[in-house]
C-alpha positions as CSV (number, residue, x, y, z in Angstrom):
1,M,-43.0,-10.1,3.5
2,K,-42.9,-7.6,0.6
3,E,-43.6,-4.6,3.0
4,A,-40.6,-5.7,5.3
5,L,-38.2,-6.0,2.3
6,A,-39.5,-2.6,0.9
7,L,-38.5,-1.1,4.3
8,I,-35.2,-2.7,4.3
9,K,-34.6,-1.6,0.6
10,K,-35.6,1.9,1.4
11,K,-33.3,2.3,4.4
12,Y,-30.2,0.4,3.4
13,C,-30.1,-0.4,-0.3
14,S,-32.4,1.8,-2.5
15,N,-30.8,0.4,-5.7
16,C,-30.8,-3.4,-4.8
17,D,-33.1,-5.7,-6.6
18,L,-35.7,-7.9,-5.0
19,G,-37.1,-11.1,-6.5
20,A,-36.6,-14.8,-7.1
21,P,-32.9,-15.7,-7.6
22,S,-33.5,-17.1,-11.1
23,K,-35.3,-14.0,-12.3
24,L,-32.7,-11.7,-10.9
25,I,-29.7,-13.6,-12.3
26,G,-31.2,-14.5,-15.6
27,Y,-31.0,-18.3,-15.4
28,K,-32.0,-21.2,-13.1
29,S,-29.9,-21.7,-10.2
30,S,-30.5,-25.0,-8.6
31,G,-28.6,-26.6,-5.6
32,T,-28.7,-23.2,-3.5
33,C,-29.4,-23.1,0.3
34,L,-32.9,-22.2,-0.6
35,D,-33.3,-25.4,-2.4
36,F,-31.7,-27.4,0.6
37,I,-34.1,-25.7,3.0
38,Y,-37.1,-26.5,0.9
39,D,-36.2,-30.1,0.1
40,N,-34.8,-31.3,3.5
41,L,-36.4,-29.2,6.1
42,K,-39.8,-29.0,4.3
43,V,-39.9,-25.0,4.8
44,P,-42.5,-24.1,2.0
45,Y,-41.3,-20.4,1.9
46,S,-37.6,-19.8,2.2
47,L,-35.6,-16.6,1.4
48,A,-32.2,-15.4,1.4
49,W,-31.0,-11.9,1.8
50,E,-27.8,-10.4,0.4
51,I,-27.3,-6.9,1.8
52,Y,-23.9,-5.2,0.8
53,T,-22.5,-2.0,2.4
54,N,-19.3,-0.1,2.7
55,E,-17.7,-1.4,5.8
56,R,-16.6,2.1,6.9
57,E,-20.3,2.9,7.4
58,I,-20.5,0.3,10.3
59,P,-18.1,1.1,13.0
60,E,-18.1,-2.3,14.4
61,L,-17.5,-4.0,11.0
62,N,-14.7,-1.3,10.3
63,N,-13.0,-1.9,13.7
64,Y,-13.2,-5.7,13.2
65,L,-11.6,-5.5,9.7
66,I,-8.9,-3.2,11.1
67,K,-8.2,-5.6,13.7
68,K,-8.2,-8.6,11.4
69,Q,-5.6,-6.7,9.0
70,Q,-3.4,-5.9,12.1
71,N,-3.4,-9.5,13.2
72,K,-2.4,-10.7,9.7
73,Q,0.5,-8.3,9.7
74,N,1.6,-9.5,13.2
75,I,1.5,-12.9,12.1
76,R,3.5,-12.2,9.0
77,K,6.2,-10.4,11.3
78,H,6.3,-13.3,13.5
79,K,6.9,-15.7,10.5
80,I,9.6,-13.6,9.1
81,F,11.3,-13.5,12.5
82,F,11.1,-17.1,13.0
83,R,12.4,-17.8,9.4
84,K,15.5,-15.7,10.3
85,K,16.0,-17.5,13.5
86,I,15.9,-20.9,11.7
87,I,18.2,-19.7,9.1
88,I,20.7,-18.4,11.8
89,L,20.5,-21.7,13.7
90,K,21.1,-23.6,10.6
91,L,24.0,-21.6,9.6
92,K,25.5,-21.9,13.2
93,T,25.0,-25.8,13.0
94,Y,26.6,-25.9,9.5
95,L,29.4,-23.6,10.5
96,Q,29.7,-25.3,13.9
97,I,29.7,-22.0,15.7
């Protein structure tokens, strides 16, 4: 396992730390997904990887994030449009136009 993690560390995150969560963060951290897997699924050796990257380094992720941001902007535009429509309808009703 250490060899596999060393290869990943070398290729993707040379400054990332490897080790037990409690040792890396400096305190006991119970109730994590690792505890759940050990306690409920009876897996004797469980591990979690947290690999961080700049989304611009991975084209697929960058494209996904751009599309997601565009969708948020489109939704915002539609909400504003519908609010204006509702206000106009309420005004017309109020003024009986």
